C-alpha positions as CSV (number, residue, x, y, z in Angstrom):
1,M,249.4,59.3,95.8
2,D,247.8,57.4,98.4
3,W,247.7,53.6,97.6
4,N,245.5,52.6,100.3
5,Q,242.7,55.5,99.0
6,V,244.0,54.2,95.5
7,T,242.7,50.4,96.5
8,H,239.8,51.2,98.1
9,G,238.2,53.5,95.2
10,L,238.8,50.3,92.8
11,L,237.4,48.0,95.0
12,T,234.5,50.4,95.5
13,A,234.6,50.5,91.7
14,L,234.8,46.9,91.0
15,G,231.8,46.3,93.3
16,I,229.4,48.9,91.8
17,G,230.1,47.5,88.3
18,L,230.1,43.6,89.7
19,L,225.9,45.4,91.0
20,V,225.1,47.4,88.6
21,G,225.9,44.8,85.9
22,A,224.2,41.8,87.6
23,V,220.8,43.3,87.9
24,R,220.9,43.9,83.4
25,E,222.6,40.6,83.3
26,R,219.3,39.1,85.2
27,Q,216.9,41.4,83.3
28,H,218.1,40.7,80.1
29,G,220.6,37.5,80.3
30,G,218.1,35.1,78.4
31,Q,217.8,37.7,75.2
32,H,220.0,37.2,72.4
33,S,221.1,41.2,72.2
34,L,223.5,43.0,72.7
35,Q,223.0,45.1,76.2
36,A,225.7,45.4,78.4
37,G,226.2,42.8,81.7
38,V,228.6,42.0,84.4
39,R,231.1,41.9,83.0
40,T,230.9,45.1,80.5
41,H,229.6,46.9,83.9
42,T,232.4,46.0,85.6
43,L,235.2,46.9,82.9
44,T,233.3,50.3,82.3
45,A,233.5,50.8,86.2
46,L,237.5,49.7,86.2
47,L,237.6,52.1,82.8
48,G,236.3,55.2,84.7
49,A,238.5,54.7,87.8
50,A,241.8,53.8,86.0
51,A,241.0,56.7,83.4
52,L,241.0,59.0,86.1
53,L,244.0,57.9,87.8
54,L,246.4,58.9,84.7
55,G,244.1,62.4,84.4
56,Q,241.1,64.0,83.3
57,A,241.5,64.1,79.9
58,V,242.0,60.7,79.9
59,F,238.4,60.1,81.9
60,V,236.9,62.8,79.3
61,A,238.0,60.6,76.6
62,A,237.5,57.3,78.2
63,L,233.3,58.7,79.1
64,L,233.3,59.9,75.4
65,A,234.5,56.3,74.0
66,V,231.9,54.6,75.8
67,A,229.5,57.1,75.4
68,V,230.0,56.5,71.1
69,L,230.1,52.3,71.9
70,A,226.8,53.2,73.5
71,W,225.3,54.9,70.8
72,T,226.4,52.6,68.6
73,S,224.8,49.8,70.3
74,Y,221.5,51.4,70.7
75,R,221.1,51.9,66.9
76,I,221.7,48.5,66.3
77,T,219.0,47.3,69.1
78,A,216.5,50.2,68.9
79,R,214.0,48.2,67.1
80,Q,213.5,45.6,69.5
81,D,214.3,48.1,72.6
82,P,213.9,51.6,71.8
83,G,214.5,52.4,75.4
84,L,217.6,54.4,76.5
85,T,218.1,52.6,80.2
86,G,221.0,50.5,79.3
87,E,222.9,52.9,77.6
88,I,222.4,56.0,80.3
89,A,223.1,52.9,82.9
90,L,226.7,52.3,81.1
91,L,227.3,56.1,81.4
92,T,226.5,56.3,84.7
93,T,228.7,53.2,85.4
94,V,232.0,55.5,84.3
95,L,231.3,58.1,86.2
96,L,230.3,55.9,89.0
97,G,234.1,54.3,88.6
98,G,235.6,57.5,88.7
99,L,234.0,59.0,91.5
100,S,235.2,56.4,93.4
101,L,238.7,57.2,93.4
102,Q,237.2,60.3,95.1
103,Q,234.1,59.6,97.3
104,P,234.4,56.5,97.6
105,A,231.0,56.2,99.8
106,L,229.3,58.8,98.3
107,A,229.8,56.4,94.6
108,A,228.6,53.6,96.6
109,A,225.5,54.8,97.7
110,L,225.1,55.9,94.2
111,G,225.9,52.2,92.9
112,V,223.2,50.6,95.1
113,V,220.7,53.7,93.6
114,V,221.2,53.1,90.6
115,A,220.8,49.0,91.0
116,I,217.5,49.4,92.8
117,L,216.2,51.8,89.9
118,L,217.0,49.3,87.4
119,W,215.7,46.6,89.1
120,A,212.6,48.4,90.2
121,K,211.7,48.8,86.0
122,A,208.4,46.9,86.6
123,P,207.3,48.4,90.0
124,L,207.8,51.7,88.9
125,A,206.2,51.5,85.6
126,R,203.0,50.0,87.5
127,L,203.0,53.0,90.2
128,S,203.3,55.5,87.4
129,R,200.8,54.3,85.1
130,E,198.5,52.7,86.7
131,W,198.9,53.4,91.0
132,I,199.3,57.3,90.4
133,S,196.3,59.2,89.5
134,D,196.4,62.1,87.2
135,G,195.5,64.2,89.8
136,E,197.8,63.1,92.7
137,M,200.6,63.6,90.3
138,R,199.3,66.9,89.9
139,D,199.0,67.1,94.0
140,A,202.9,65.6,94.0
141,L,204.5,68.1,91.4
142,L,202.3,71.2,93.0
143,L,203.8,70.1,96.5
144,A,207.3,69.9,95.1
145,A,207.2,73.3,93.8
146,C,206.0,74.9,96.9
147,A,208.8,73.2,98.5
148,L,211.5,73.1,96.4
149,V,211.0,76.5,94.3
150,V,208.6,79.0,96.0
151,L,210.3,78.4,99.5
152,P,213.8,79.2,98.8
153,L,212.9,82.5,96.8
154,L,210.8,83.8,100.0
155,P,213.0,85.9,102.2
156,D,213.9,85.0,105.7
157,T,213.0,88.5,107.5
158,A,210.2,90.4,109.1
159,V,208.0,92.2,106.4
160,D,205.6,94.4,109.0
161,P,206.7,97.0,111.4
162,W,206.4,94.8,114.3
163,G,208.3,91.9,113.0
164,V,205.8,89.3,113.2
165,L,205.3,88.2,109.3
166,V,207.9,86.4,108.2
167,P,206.8,84.7,105.1
168,S,209.4,82.2,104.7
169,K,208.0,80.8,107.8
170,L,204.4,81.2,106.9
171,W,204.9,79.5,103.6
172,Q,206.7,76.5,105.5
173,I,203.4,76.4,107.5
174,V,201.6,76.3,103.6
175,V,204.0,73.2,103.0
176,L,203.6,71.2,106.1
177,V,200.0,71.0,105.6
178,M,199.8,69.8,102.2
179,A,203.2,67.2,103.6
180,V,200.7,65.8,105.8
181,G,197.7,65.7,103.5
182,M,199.8,63.8,101.0
183,L,201.3,61.8,103.6
184,G,197.2,60.3,104.9
185,H,196.2,60.2,101.5
186,V,199.1,57.7,100.2
187,A,199.0,55.9,103.3
188,L,195.0,55.5,103.0
189,R,195.5,54.6,99.7
190,A,197.5,52.1,100.8
191,V,196.0,50.5,104.0
192,G,192.7,50.3,102.2
193,A,189.1,50.5,103.1
194,R,189.8,47.3,105.4
195,R,190.9,49.0,108.3
196,G,187.6,51.2,108.7
197,L,187.0,54.7,110.5
198,P,190.1,54.4,112.5
199,V,192.2,55.1,109.5
200,A,189.6,57.2,107.5
201,G,189.3,59.0,111.0
202,F,192.8,59.6,111.4
203,F,194.3,61.1,108.6
204,S,191.5,63.3,107.8
205,G,192.3,65.0,110.7
206,F,195.6,65.9,108.9
207,A,193.6,68.1,106.7
208,S,190.6,69.4,109.3
209,S,189.7,67.9,112.3
210,T,186.6,70.1,112.9
211,A,185.7,68.6,109.2
212,A,185.8,64.8,110.4
213,V,183.9,65.7,113.4
214,A,181.1,67.1,111.8
215,G,181.8,64.5,109.0
216,F,181.3,61.6,111.4
217,G,178.6,63.6,113.2
218,R,176.6,63.3,110.3
219,S,177.8,59.2,109.8
220,S,176.8,58.6,113.3
221,R,173.7,60.0,113.2
222,A,172.6,58.6,109.8
223,A,173.8,55.2,111.3
224,P,173.1,54.6,115.0
225,A,175.2,51.6,115.3
226,L,178.2,53.5,114.0
227,V,178.2,56.4,117.1
228,L,180.9,54.8,119.1
229,P,183.2,54.2,115.9
230,S,182.4,57.1,114.6
231,V,183.2,58.8,118.0
232,A,186.2,57.0,118.1
233,A,187.6,58.5,114.5
234,A,187.0,61.8,115.4
235,L,189.0,61.1,118.1
236,L,191.3,60.2,116.4
237,A,191.2,62.9,113.9
238,N,192.1,65.5,116.6
239,L,194.9,63.3,117.2
240,A,196.1,64.1,114.2
241,S,195.5,67.6,114.2
242,L,197.6,67.8,117.9
243,L,200.4,66.2,116.0
244,L,200.3,68.6,113.5
245,F,199.6,71.4,116.1
246,A,203.1,71.0,117.6
247,A,204.6,70.7,114.4
248,V,203.2,74.2,113.8
249,I,204.4,75.2,117.1
250,G,208.2,73.8,116.2
251,T,208.2,75.5,113.1
252,S,207.8,78.6,114.8
253,S,209.7,78.4,118.4
254,I,211.1,74.4,119.2
255,E,211.6,75.9,122.6
256,L,207.8,76.7,123.1
257,L,207.7,73.1,121.4
258,R,210.5,71.7,124.3
259,A,208.1,73.3,126.9
260,T,205.0,71.7,126.2
261,A,206.1,68.3,125.1
262,W,204.6,66.5,127.6
263,P,201.3,68.2,128.2
264,L,201.1,67.9,124.5
265,L,202.0,64.0,125.1
266,A,199.4,63.7,127.4
267,A,197.1,65.2,125.8
268,A,197.6,63.1,123.1
269,L,197.6,59.9,125.4
270,A,194.0,60.6,126.3
271,L,192.9,61.1,122.9
272,L,194.4,57.5,122.3
273,A,193.0,56.4,125.1
274,G,189.4,57.2,123.9
275,S,189.7,56.4,120.9
276,A,190.8,52.9,121.9
277,L,187.4,52.4,124.1
278,G,185.6,53.6,121.2
279,L,187.7,51.3,118.7
280,R,186.3,48.5,120.7
281,H,183.0,48.7,118.9
282,V,184.3,48.8,115.3
283,A,182.7,46.1,113.5
284,D,184.3,43.9,110.4
285,E,182.2,45.1,107.8
286,T,182.5,48.9,109.1
287,V,184.1,50.3,105.8
288,P,185.0,53.9,105.7
289,Q,184.9,55.7,101.9
290,G,187.9,55.7,100.0
291,P,190.4,58.6,100.6
292,A,189.9,61.9,98.6
293,R,190.5,62.5,95.0
294,S,192.6,65.0,96.3
295,A,195.5,64.7,98.4
296,F,195.1,68.5,99.7
297,Q,193.5,71.6,99.0
298,L,196.0,74.2,98.1
299,R,193.2,76.9,98.9
300,H,192.9,75.2,102.5
301,A,196.9,75.5,103.0
302,L,196.6,79.3,101.6
303,M,193.0,80.0,104.0
304,I,195.3,78.3,107.1
305,A,198.3,80.5,106.0
306,L,196.3,83.6,105.6
307,A,194.3,83.1,109.1
308,I,197.9,82.8,111.0
309,A,199.3,86.1,109.3
310,V,196.1,88.0,110.7
311,V,195.8,86.4,114.1
312,L,200.0,87.0,114.2
313,L,199.2,90.7,114.0
314,L,195.7,90.7,115.7
315,S,197.9,89.5,118.8
316,E,200.8,91.4,118.2
317,G,198.4,94.5,118.3
318,L,196.0,92.7,121.2
319,R,200.1,92.4,122.7
320,Q,200.6,96.3,121.8
321,L,197.5,97.8,124.0
322,F,197.3,95.6,126.5
323,G,200.1,93.6,127.0
324,Q,200.5,89.7,127.2
325,A,197.2,89.2,128.2
326,G,195.8,90.9,125.4
327,A,198.1,88.8,123.1
328,L,197.1,85.3,124.8
329,T,193.0,86.2,124.7
330,G,193.5,87.1,121.1
331,A,195.0,83.9,120.0
332,T,192.6,82.3,122.3
333,L,189.7,83.4,120.5
334,A,191.3,83.0,116.7
335,A,191.6,79.0,118.6
336,L,187.4,78.8,118.6
337,A,187.7,78.9,114.8
338,E,191.7,78.2,113.8
339,L,193.5,76.3,116.2
340,H,196.5,76.0,114.1
341,A,197.1,79.9,113.0
342,A,196.5,80.8,116.7
343,A,199.3,78.2,117.5
344,A,201.7,79.9,115.3
345,S,200.8,83.0,117.0
346,I,201.6,82.1,120.3
347,A,204.9,80.3,118.8
348,A,205.8,83.4,116.6
349,L,205.1,85.8,119.7
350,T,206.9,83.8,122.0
351,A,210.0,83.2,119.3
352,S,210.1,86.9,119.1
353,G,210.0,87.5,122.7
354,G,206.8,88.6,122.7
355,L,205.7,86.3,125.3
356,E,206.9,84.8,128.5
357,L,207.8,81.1,127.7
358,E,205.7,80.5,131.2
359,Q,203.0,82.3,130.0
360,A,203.2,80.8,126.3
361,R,202.8,77.2,127.8
362,W,199.6,77.9,129.8
363,G,198.9,79.8,126.1
364,V,199.0,76.7,124.3
365,V,196.5,74.7,126.7
366,A,194.4,77.6,126.6
367,L,194.1,76.9,122.7
368,L,193.5,73.6,123.0
369,A,190.3,74.4,125.7
370,S,189.4,77.2,122.9
371,A,189.2,74.7,119.9
372,S,187.8,71.8,121.8
373,L,185.1,73.9,123.3
374,S,183.8,74.7,119.5
375,K,184.4,71.4,118.2
376,S,182.1,70.0,121.1
377,V,179.4,71.8,120.3
378,L,179.5,70.9,116.6
379,A,179.9,67.5,117.3
380,F,176.4,68.0,119.2
381,A,174.9,69.8,116.5
382,S,175.8,67.2,113.7
383,G,175.7,64.1,115.5
384,G,173.2,64.2,118.3
385,A,173.6,63.7,122.0
386,R,175.6,60.5,122.3
387,Y,178.1,61.3,119.5
388,G,178.2,64.8,121.2
389,A,178.6,63.6,124.9
390,G,181.4,61.1,123.6
391,V,183.4,63.5,121.6
392,A,182.7,66.4,124.5
393,I,184.3,64.0,127.3
394,G,187.5,62.7,125.0
395,L,188.4,66.3,124.6
396,A,187.6,67.1,127.8
397,A,189.8,64.6,128.8
398,M,192.6,65.8,126.5
399,V,192.9,69.3,128.2
400,L,192.4,68.3,131.5
401,S,195.5,65.7,130.9
402,A,197.5,68.8,129.4
403,V,196.2,71.3,132.6
404,L,197.5,68.8,135.0
405,V,201.0,67.8,133.2
406,T,201.6,71.9,132.8
407,W,200.4,72.3,135.9
408,G,202.8,69.7,137.9
409,V,205.5,71.2,135.4
410,T,205.2,74.7,136.9
411,V,204.6,73.9,140.5
């Protein structure tokens, strides 16, 4: 028996009992009740550790004994406190005391988590009952199901004769789009409307930068004083889309992401600089609409995955017929409508060896140029000449930055 390890485990159990007990004591110390406090939790943690030292049978007996005592206490206090938190915390303390002998670091970490959960009773209650709406809870559960239930069940091998459609990879894109939509929704809720158009623009870009460009264009047409702030918001939406663009590339081909990291960074800095110029004109009273009722649209994420699958097959078919030039042409044309689907096709073809890394690097730049062209046309159509010119100049600066850095890297 390693007495150093035993001593470490017993001290860990002692610390866990004191920590959890202190939280329970502060929550119920002033009440005349039988709630377990510092001494009880400390003793039960040490009981769990000592019982495990004597053997598993002794530990099970000690756990059952504490469970009986907790049940007896619950029957006495059920009228005043019908919750089971105190009793479950007591049993958890015993288990963590036993775990301290085998995995002291894990036991200590779990002890801290338990203490935080016990202490945050009121904030967690407000979060679940007041702050989170039914729609947001539904979206969170749907996201969890897609990520933790559906994704592990999908095969990691291609299901088409050309080896480009991998169900797990396509579903990762769906989960990614949903996750960034949820993140943007939560962040916008947390920041609130006071931050104005910049926050609304940036987080709306995670859902659809094309829709953001059109939406801010319509807003600027209705309120000419907001033209420059709307341009800034549209460029920030494209910055968010660029971040998602990089994430989609990295999901399919980490090598291509590394190869295009500097051009993408230059493009992001150009968008950031352009948006900063417009934000100088944001008035204090500028207030965007609140966050959408839904954090994300599953249909939108599925449509992106479907578009990616179609573009992958189209690009592979053109590559089979016309070589790498055909694949790049197909992806570039697809980027006029859906940038991220085209990015996934380029990255997947690069990962499978269908495209050389050098060709794919320039293909990424071509995708940015193609998407920027369609968005610039949309900006002129939705927001008029001033808004359209501002968005077009910002997007052109993004593409030019990516071209110059790519050219400098390849020379």
